[in-house]
N, C-alpha and C positions, 0 to 999 in steps of 0.2 A: 422555075424552081418553086416547090411548094412553099407557101408563106404562112405567117401567123394568122392571116385572115381565114385561111382554110381551116386551121385548128379551131378558131372561134365558131365557124360554121358547123364543123363536125360535132363539137361538144354540145352545141345548141340543140342538136337533134335528140340528145339524151333526155331532154325535158319536154319534147314535143308530144303531141297526141297521136302521132302516126302509129298505126298498128300493123304488125307483121301479118300479112294475109295467111301465112301458114299456121298462125296461132289462133285459137278460138277467141271470140270476142270477149273482152274483159267486162266484168261486172263493175260498173262505176256508180250506179244509183241504187238506193234502197229498194225501189220497186222491182228491180230485176231479180232479187232473191226472195221477195215476198210471195208466199204460197197462198192461193185463194182458198183458205180454210173457212168453212161456214162459221159464222158468229152466232152467239146465243143472246137472247134478249135479257135485259136486266131483271125482268119479272120472273124468269125461270127460277124454280126453287132448287135447293141443293140436292134434294132427292131426285128431281128430274135431271139435273146435271150429271149425277152419278150414272143414271141410265143412259144418258147421252154419250158419256165417255165409254161405257161398256159396249155401245153399238158402233163406236168409232175408235177401235183399238190402236190405230196408227197415229192418232192425233195427240201430240205432246202438249199443246197449249191451245186455248180458245179465247177469242176476244168476246167481251161482254159489251153490248151496244144498247144505246137508247136512240131510237129513230135513226139507226144506221150510223150513229156517231159513237166511236169507241170510248168507253169510260173505265174499263178495267181489263185485266188479263189473268186468266186462271191457268196455272201449271197443273197438268194431270197428276203427277206424282205428289206434289204438295197437297193438292185437294184430297186425293185418296188417303194419304197418310192422316191428315187432320180430320177428315170426315169419318174415318174408320176408328177413331178413338172412342172409348166407352162413353155412352150417352150422347155422342155428337148427333147421331141420327134423330134421337128423340128431341134434342134441344134445337138443332139447326135444320132439320129435314124440310120444314115448310118455309124457312126463311129464304130471302133472295140469295142467289148464287154469288152475289158480291161478297158475302160473308168471308169466304176463304180466298178471295181474289187479291191480286196486287192492284191497288187502286191508284197507284202512281206509276204506271208502266211507261216505258219510252215509246212515245208516239211521234212518228216523223212522216213527212210528205214523201210520196213515191220518188220525187226528183232530188231528194236529199243525197249529197255525195256520200259514198261509203266511208270515206275518211272521217266525216262528221259523226256518223253513227258509231264508228269505232271509238272515237274520243269520248262519246257519251257512255259507251259500254264499259269503259275501263275506269269510270269515275268511282270513288269510294261508295260502297254499299249499293252499287248498281246490280240489278238482277238480270241484266240483258243476256249474259252468257248462259244463264240457267233457264230463264223463262222465254227469251226471245224478245222481239219488239213488234209493235203494231205499226202498220203502214197505212196511211190515208191517201186518197186521191180526191182532189177538189173538196176536202173537208169531210169526206165520208170514208167508211171502212173499206180497205182494199185487200188486205191480207196480212199474214204474219211471217216475219223473218226469224229464223232460228239463230242462236249463237254460233252453232257449228257452221252454218252457211255463211255467216259474217266472217268467221275466221278463214274459211276457204277463199272467199272473195278477196279479202285483204292480202292473203298469201299469194294469190295469183297476180294481183296488182304489183306487189313488191318484186315478185319473180320477173315480171315483164319489164319493170323499170331497171332491174339489175341486168337483164339480158341486153336491153337497149344501151345502157350506160357502158357495159363491157365492150359491146360492139363498137361504140363510138370511140372508146379509149384505144381499142386495137387499131382502128384506122388512124387515130391521132398518133399512135406509135409509128405507123408507116410514114406519116408526114414528117415526124421528128427525125427518123432515120434517113429519110431522103435528103434532109438538110445536112446530114453528117457524111453521106456517101461520097460527095465530091472531095471532102477533106481526106478520106481514106485513100482515094485514088491519087491525090496530089502527094500525100506522104509516101506512098509506096514508090512513086517515081523518084522523089528527091532523096528519101532515106530508106532504101530497101530493107535494111537490117533492123529498123526500128520496131518496137512493140507498143501497140496502142490498145488499151482495154477499156471498154465502156460497159458497165454493169449497173443499169438502173435498179433501184430497190423494188420499184413497181414496174408496170408495163412501160410507162414513160418516166423520165427522170429530170432532175435539175442540174446534173452535170453535163457538160458538153465540151467539144473541142473544135478547133478550126485550123486548117492548114492550107496555105496557098503558095505555089511557086512564085518567087519574085524574079526580078531581072538577074540578080546575082546569087540567089540562094533560096531560102525558105522562110516564110513567116508562119509562126505557130502560136496557138493559144490553148491553154487548158483552163477551163472555167468551172467554177462551183457556184451555182445560183442559189438563192434563198429557196429552201424547201425541197420537196421531192414530189413525185407523182404529177398530177395535172398542173398544180400551181407552179411547180418547178419547170415543167415543160413549157409553159407560157413564157417564163423568163428566158429559157434557152433560145426560143425562137425570136424573141425580141433582140437578144444578143447576136445570134447568128445572122439575122437579117441586117443588122447594123454592120457587122464585120464584112459581109458579102458586098455591101455597097461602099464600105470605107477602104478596104484593102484591095488594091488592084496592081497588076504588073505595070511598071513604068520605069522611067529613067532613074528614079530614086527609090531606095529601099524604104518601106514604111518605118516610121519611128514608133516603137512600142509604147513609149510614154505618151506621145500625142494621141495614139489610138485609144489608150486607156482614159485619158482626160476627156476626149471627145465622147467616148462611150458613157462616162459618168454624167456628162451634161445631157446626153440623149435620153438615158434612162430616167433621170430626174424630170425631164420635160414630158416624156411619154406618160409616166406614172404620176406626175404632179407632186413629186416628193421634194418639196422645198421647206426649209425650216427658217423661222425668224426668231430673233431674241427679243423678248419683252422686258423692258426696264422697269424698275420699281424697287421696293425694299429688297427683293431677292430676284436677280435676273435669272430667267429660265428660257429654254428653247421651246417654242410652240411649233408643232408640226402641222404643215398645211397638207390636207389630203388624208385619206384613211389608211393608206398602205405605207410600209417602210421596208420595201424589198430592194434587193441589190445582188451583188455577186463579189466573189473573190476570184482573182485571175493571175496567171503568169503568162506574159506575152514576150515573144522573142523573135529575132531575125538571126538566122544562121547563114553565114557566108564563108568565103575563104576555104573551100573544100571541107566545110563542116567544122572549122576550128575557131572562127571568129564569131563570138556571141554578143549580140546587143539585146538587153532584156529590160523589162519593166514589170513590176509586180505589185499587186494589190492583195497583200496578206498571204499569198502562196509563195512557195520557195522551190528552188531547184537544188537537188543534191548532186554533187559531181565527184567522181573518182578519176583522178588524172592517171594517164598511162604511166607505167613504170617497168623497170627491168624484171621485177618479180612481184608476185602478189603481196609479199610481206612488206614491200615498200609502198604499198598503195592501200592501206587499211583505213586511213583517215578520210572521212567524208567531208568535203567542203560544201558549205551551205551558201547559196547565192540568194540573198534576201533583197526585198525592195521596200516599198512603202507600207507602213502599217495602217493603211486606210482602205476601207471598202469602196466599191464602185456603186454609185446610184442611191445609196441610203440617204435618208433625209438629213442625217447629221454630218454627211460628207459635203464640204463646201462646193458650191456650183463651179467655182473657178479653181478647184484644187488641181495643182500641176504635178502629175506623176513624173518620176525621174527615170531616164534611161541610163543604164549602167553597161559597162563593157567588161568582157572576160575572155581571155585567150585560152582555149582548150588545148590540151596536149594530145598528140596522136595516141590512139588506143584508149581514150577516155570512156567513161560510162556516165551518162547523165540521166536523171530520174526526176520526174515531176508527178505529183499525185494530189488529188483532192483529199478531203479529210475523212472519206468513207472508211478507209482501212485504219487510219490513226484513231478514230473515235469508237471503233467497234469494240463492244464489250465481249469478253470471252476469256479463254485460258482457264487454268485451274483455279484462279482466284476471282474470276468474273470481274475483271477490271478492263479499262480501256487499253487497246493495243499500244498506242503511243508512238512517237517519232523515234525515240531511242532504239526500240526493238526493231522498227522497220529499217532504219539506216544501218543497224548492226548486220541484219540479213543482207542488205545491199552490199556492204563491204566484204562480208564473208564469201559472197558469190560473185565477186568482181570479175572472175575469169569467164563467167557465163555471158554469152552474147544476149542481146535484148530479148530475142524470142524465147530462149531457154530460161532467162531470169523471170520473164513474165509467167511462165508455167510454175516456176519455183514459188513465186510470190502468191499466186492463186492457191496453190496447194497449202502453203503455210497459213494463208488467210482463212481457208476453209477449216483447217484444224483448229485455229484460234477461235473462230466463231462457234464451232461445235453446234450445240442445239439452241444457241441464242438467236433471237430474232435479229435480222439485218437492220441496222439503225439508219443507214443512209445509202445514197448512191455511191458507187465506186468508179473512179476513172483514174488511170495512170498511164504514163508515157515514158518509155525508156529508149534511149538511142545512143549511137556511137558512130564514129567515122569509119570503123572497120566493117568489112563486108564478110 
């Protein structure tokens, strides 16, 4: 099975220097965009420089050198404008061409990285984008780079980085989904009428799920990790790797609380997220390590023909509608809550013991677990968060719908609520029943 080590390897390529052979070579040093434009000597007069420009109509800027060492840079348009003013020819015609030159141009070595040149070009009062810059090699004049060439080079570099990063993330998505694929197969076998939806906000996401058949039923977990995108995906693979090794078919059913407690210790160990309290005038918690990442989760074991539920929760909950003779008798949503403590965070005690609770489901029930992607989404006519109350109201109103149909109903309702608003988070929900 694909592992988190693969994801590290894949994403590392995004910052490597490997170049796609199908793409042209990138400009990475200043010398690659420097044009070998003839320089003029500092002794040249302004009158002579005017004639020089007239004989070289394509040259936008020229370097002024002393013994082949650049000392100034003259922009054609600036020179022509200033030299063309009344009395300029009479006053400055016989003077050195340095008179109208930029005597503090940007001068860089040919091996200077393009990024360094760009940083200098965007400094306040810099004239690089207008005049260009001078490039040296071994201390002597080499050529002139234009501001436009600098922009094109930087644009190509950023485009290449983006292509490489997106390619890596696409492959990372394949790795993440391969870790989820086994769960989908196990769920289909054990609960054929269940509906499982996983919608990452980005290509990869921080929500995940895990299902495995046990000796007498099914173990399931819905998990909401810190963050979304690539950081969230790393957390999901840490979690899924642990669950794959921890939950196995055996003579005993996995205890959801024990799994959560062990996962808490595992994440804190892997990420070094331990907190210690310093005493003094004011006691306070000092975090060890730079990260404070973790997850919320709902874990359960379903046995007894899908009616006996053992569950443990870290800040997520399950909504249940018990079966009844008519829909009117089953409008109240029962909420199965667990511990109000996250998993793996630095302020969660290492030895925190989550609690397993029991609940007997009634034939014809509907059960629903979701991460906070729907609940926290801003939208609707007032641009407010969706909230739990609105979500569970929809769940109760559509209690006659089987999980597959309710999943479609919820997605349609969520899309209408979101409207033109940006998706705030990953979305993952799970609906199931014992009916077929």
